[in-house]
N, C-alpha and C positions, 0 to 999 in steps of 0.2 A: 254491360249486360246491362237492359232495361229492362226493369222488374215491373209489371203492372197487374191487375187486379178490373176483376169482372165482378159485375155489376149488375144482376137479369134475377128477376124473379121466377120465368121460364129453366126449368134445368134443361133440356134440348138446346132452348137456345145457348147455352153458356155451355154445355155440352161443345155444339159445333168449336166456339167460336176458342178456347182450349184448346180445341185441334188445329185449329189454324195457329196460336198461339205459336204454342208446344214444335209446332215445324219452325217455324222460323231461325233461325241463326239468328244471335242478340239478342235474344229473350227469352225473358224466364216467368211463368205464372207466380206470383207469391199470395197472391190471393180471392175467394170469390166470399159475394155477399148474394143474398134475396132482394133487400130493399137498401134505401139511401140510411134509412141511418144503421141499419147493421156493417155501413160500406162502411159508413164517417167513425165508426167505430174502431174497426177493423183499419183503414185508415193513417190514425193516430196513430198505431203498435207498432205497425208493416212498412210505412215511412214510402209507396210505390209509387216511380217512374211518373206511371200513365195510367188514366182509369178509363176502362171505357164499360158505356153506364147502356143500357134502357132507357123510354121515358116513364111508360106507364105501369107504376107500379107499386105496393101498398108500404103503408106506413108516414115513408116519406115520395115523393117522384124523383126524375131527371132533374126537372127544374132545379127544386129548391137543394138537390144533392149539388149541382151546378153554383148555387146563386154560395152555398156552405164555401162547395170550395175556395171559390173566389176568396172569399173573407178571409178564411180559416190558411189553405193551404195554396199560397196565389201559385205557389211557382210550378203545380201538379198537372199537366193539359188534361185537358176532358176530349175524348172518342163517342159522342154517342150514336149506338143503333138501336134505329126503331122505326115499326109498319107503319106507325103516326108522321102523313108528309101532308100535315096541316101547315098552312102557311105563319101562321100565327104561332105552336108550336117551337118550329124553325126561326122563326125571329126572333123570340126570348131565348131561348136557348147562345143565337151565334151574339145573343145582350150580353150573355156576363164570360161571354168570355171563351165557350166553347169550341173546341179548334178545328175539328172538322165534327159531319155530320149523315152518318148512310143509313139508306133505307134497308130492310130486310124486303124480301131472304138479300142477303147478304153475295157478292160477287166474291167470290173467296182469290182471285188476284185485283181486286180491285180492294181488297180487303191487305191485301200485304202489301202491294204500291201505298195505299195509305200509311201502316204501318210503317213502311221503310222511312217516308218522306217524315213521320213526329221522332220515328224515330235520331235522323237527323241531325232535327232542330235540337235538341233534347238533349244529344253530344254535346253538341255544339256553347250549349247553355250552361251546360257542366261543365264544359274547358274554362269558362269564361267567368262561370262562378271562383271552381278553383284557383284561378289564374288571382282573379283576385284580393284570396285567403290567404294563398304564398303570400303575395306580393305586401301584405297587410304585417303576413308574420317574420318578412322579411324586413321591413320596416318596423319592427317590435308592435306592432299595435295589437290585442287586445280582438279575437279574432277567433270562430267558430272549429278548431286544429281537426276535430274529425270528418269536415265538411269536404277534407281533401281528399277524401277516401284512397288516405295512404297513409301505412303507420308511418313508414320509411321511404328515404328520395336519396336516389344520386344524385350528385353534385360535379359539375365543372364552369371550368370558363375559364373562357380564349378569346384575348385578345391582337388588334393587330399595331402596329407601331413603338413606340416606347411609350411608357408608365406616363399616367395623368399631372400633368403638373399641380394639382390641387384634386380636391375632394379621395385625397390620397388611401382614406377608407370610411369613405363613405356606405350608405347602403343603394344599392338597383335602386334607379330611378324611375324605371315609369316600363312595364310592358309594352313586351316589339310586337310587330303585327308580324311577325316568322308564325307559322303554320308547319309545327314540326311532327309528324306524326308517325311512326311504326308504323310499317304498311301490310307486316304478320299479324298483329294484336291489336293494332286501331287504338293501340295509346299513346298520347298525349304527350308532347316533352312542351315545359315553362319554358319560354325565352322571354331574359329581363333584359332591359338595355345597361350596364357595367356603371362605373362611375364616370364614361365617357359616350358618346357615340362608337366609340372605338370598342367597343367591350362588349361580352356578351358572358352569362351570368345563364345557363343552362343545368337544370331538374328536371327531373321525371322522374314515376313511380313505381317503388322495387320491384311491382309484378312484373316489367320489363328487365330483362335479365341485362346483365352489368355491358354484357360482350356489345349487347344487340343495341346500349344506350351510346357507348363507346364511338358504334360507326356511323352511327348519328351524328351525333355530335361530331364528330371528325368530319366528314361530310360537309356538313354544314357549314366548318367554319373553313373549311379549306376553299370554299366558296366567294370567302363572304370577304370583300376589299382586297384581290387578289393582285390589284399591284405590290404593296407593299411587301420589301424584304422579310421583316420583321414580323413575328406573328410566334405568337407561343400558345399553346394551350394546356393546360393544367387540367387530370378527371382526376376527383377523387373514388376510388373504391371501397371507402365503407361508409357507409347506411348514414345517412340526417336524422331524426325524428323530428321532429314538423315546431317542437318545442325550442329547438338549437340554433333556428334557421336562422333568426338576427346575430347573430355574432356567427356561421360556420363562414360567409363567406368572406370574415376580416380574417380570417384564416391563409385560404386561395388569394386575396389578394394580395398578403404581405408573400407569400412566398411566389409571386406571379412576377411583383418588384425585383426581388432578390435573386429568382435566377434568367430573369431576360436578359437574352444581348443581343445587344443590336444587331441587324439585317442578319440572323439568324432566324429560320424555322422548326421551329420544339416542339413537339409532344410531350411532354413531362406527367408523370402520375406521382400525385401527392403524395401518398405513403414511402413512394424510394427515394425522397429530394433529404439530399444531406449538409449542413453546412457546416463543414469544414473547409477552416481557412488553408490557405495556399499563400506564397509568397507571389506577389505580385513578377508583372512580365516584365515590370516598367521600372526603373531604382526611381524613388522619392527622392524630391529634392527638399531639401534646408530652405528656408525662407532667403536666407541672407546667401546662398549658394545658386540657384536662381535666381534671384536678382544682379548677384552678377552675370551669372551668363545673355540674363535681357541687354546687360550693360553692352557688357563686353563684348557681346558676335549679335546682335541683333536679328542679323537677316539668316540666321539657322532655328530661332524658337517657330517656326511654323514648320519648319521641316523637324524641326524633334517633336512640336506634338503629335503631326503626321503619324509620324514615327512609333510613338506611343500608341495611336490609333489601328492600326497597320498589327501591335504586337494584342492590342486586347481585343484584338478581331480570329486573329492565328489562334491563340490559348482558349476565346471561348470564355471571356472571361466576365462573368456577369455584371449587368447592369446596377445591380449592387452596390458589386464594388469597384468602379466601376468610379461610381456617382462617390461614393465617401473616398478615394483618392482625388480627386477633382476639389468634392470642400475641403480633402486634407493642405493641399499643395497654396489655392488662394486664401487660407487661413493664415499659409507663414507667409503669402504676400502680402495678406492683413498685417500682420505682425511688423513685417519691418516697413511698406509700405505703408503707413496710419491717413486716411484720410484718401485714399485713393486705390481702393479697394476696386480688382478688374471685377469683381464680381460680385454684390456685394449679401445675396440673400438665398438661400439653399434654393427657392423660387426662382431666382433667376436661372438657377440650372438649370434647373427639371423645365423649365420653359425652353431653352436653347436644347435640351436634349429631346423634347416634346417631337421638333420638326427635322429631327433628324434619323437614318436608315442605317446608318451604320457607327462604328466608332471611331475608320475615320475622319467622316463627313463632322461627330463631334467637336473631333478635336480640332478641326480646322476653325470650325465656328468658336471653340473654347479662345483657340491662340489668336483671333482676332482681336482678342476682348484681353491677349494681356503681354502683345508685343506694345512695347513703348514707342510713344509718341516723336517727334522730334524735338530737339532741343533747339529752343530760339531766344535770340537775344534781343536786349533794345538798339536795337544798330539804327543806327541813318536812315531816311527814309530810301527805300529803293525807284522812285517813284521816278522817271526819267530815264532810267538806267536803260542798260541793253534787255533781250530778254536774255540772249544768250546768260550774266551777268547772274543775272535771277536761277533761270537754274543752275547757276555753278554753284550761287549759294544753298540755291534747298541743295546739288547734291553735301555736298560738309556741313551741312546741319545732318544727315544724314548718316559721313562718313565720319567721320574729323576722330571717332575710336581708332579708325584707321591709319598706319603710319601716311603720309601724305606729304607730296614737295608737290613745290610751283610745276616744275617745270612738266610732272604724270598727269597734273592736272588739266595744265595748261594745250599739252600732244587731246587729254580727251574731250577737252571744247576747241579742239581746230583753234590754235589761237596763241602768239607767240607771249613768251615771257615779261616780255617789255610791255607789250599791251595788256598782261593778267596784272601785272602791276601798276598798272597807271589805272584800270577802273577799281579796284583797292585804293587805293589814297583819294579818287575821287568820289566814289559815293558811299564809300565805309569810314575814310578818314584816316586809314588803316595800313602797315602791310595784310601781304595773307599770310607770312607766319603769325604777327599778331593775332587777325582773327583766328586761326586754330588753336592758336593756345588758350584766346579769350573761350571760344566755344566749350572746351577742356576743365576750363576753370570753374566756369556758371555748373558743369553738370557735377563734378568731384563735389560744390557749394551744396548741390541734390542733393548728393549721395550722403555725402557725413550729419544736414541736416535730421538725412531721413534713417539711417542705419547706423546707428551708437555704436554697433559691436560688429561688425563690418572693419577688418582689416589696413590702415594705409595702404599697405602697402596693393590688397586687391583692389581699392579704391585709384590709386593712381594704375594699376593695371589697365581698372573698367573703364579711364577715358581715355588711354593710349599714351600714359609714359612709363615706359620702362623701367627705371630709376626711380624709387620709391623715392631718396635724397634728391633729387633734384626735382623730382615733383614737388616737395616742401618747401624749397631754393623758390620755385615759378610763385607756386604757392602765396609763400610771405611776400613775396614781391607786388603781387598782385591787389590781394587785401591784408597787408600789413600788421597779419598775424599765421601761424603756423594748421595747422591744418590739425591736427587734434586742439587747439586754442578756442578755434574756428566752430571745432561739435559742442566744444564746453560750454560757447556759448549760443549756440541756435540751438541744443538741447534743453536748454532753460525757458530761453522765450517760444516755443511750444506747448 
């Protein structure tokens, strides 16, 4: 409602204007005065939104009133209604900041049109002021909470995509250009950018029923960034007082980060959320188990991660739990791979997740950080060797853990066994069997150095030896010491 004060020393003029105002929807007359001095004293008490005044009045005329209002109440617009059309009067009034000047006798339709225009400007100005004050309260700054015009507010948080990699509990950062208002009541919602451009924080005065608030928010949120599959809206059905605005968003941020599901559109009520722990659909692998899996069958690692992603998706596991699972897995790997952490910080995990729109996509990205690279030896230079032999050696470095024979390798690369043996002698200075054994022993040395608790039998199996004792004998022949002794020496040097 626009609160109006009338100032005129003629009772018939006041009655006429009073009738016009009371007949217009959205306006209410809060006070009358016969001169400028009386008007000022009443304005300080009644705090109207708009003042309508005459010019010629006793004690204090309209011009002096206009000057004083501009100085003491610069946000209250002034509409002058007067029989004086002298240019000097009009010019001086306009210089004081008077918004409109109408001549008596006033045309009722012209008056209604003028008031409607002023009301639209006033409501927009009021909304902007309230919006600025709400943002100040959200930021924890001191401001006049009563200027909000609301003692309680509804709140909601909407996000498209994964939670942001940074600013996880930061305050709303800016006012958006969204003009969201209820068509029936005219109540405007306050819409702020959340922790980044993919997140909106919605607030509304409690005079708007919660059902209408939630409908307006849903309609706006569903039209925001439509191409993203991951969409999470959390509606808070308990009211927030202005004094708690700087703390309340953090509760919604935490709730969203814990209950968001990649690849799903979810609308949740904050008060209905639970934090009960349930078993994860993907078994957790200890570091040694994961490392053994990586080394013994690296080709299956991406498939295992993708199947994990599908399981998370099928069971709608929350983003927070998936990230905890990932952190735990990488922490285990870090404990057995010192200095070779696949993803070293929480920020890197969140950076990966923020660009993904489903759990399978996230797990594929994670797998690319975990799959071990080729095992490389300081071998003779392959410069001048046939391209097919370079391809053959690259294949061996990837598949040396598998049971391989020279005949099988020759058939795969379409050459005779005798030619294969010749290539190894000429460019590697050794036989196929010795080269394959060297690859396996070098990888075994790496595992023995990095995994002090992995059994020797498991090390042997992970590099392609079926028999632990045969592995130990070959290892001693190549290095001069046993696998256990090598591990002890390597451990002391790290």
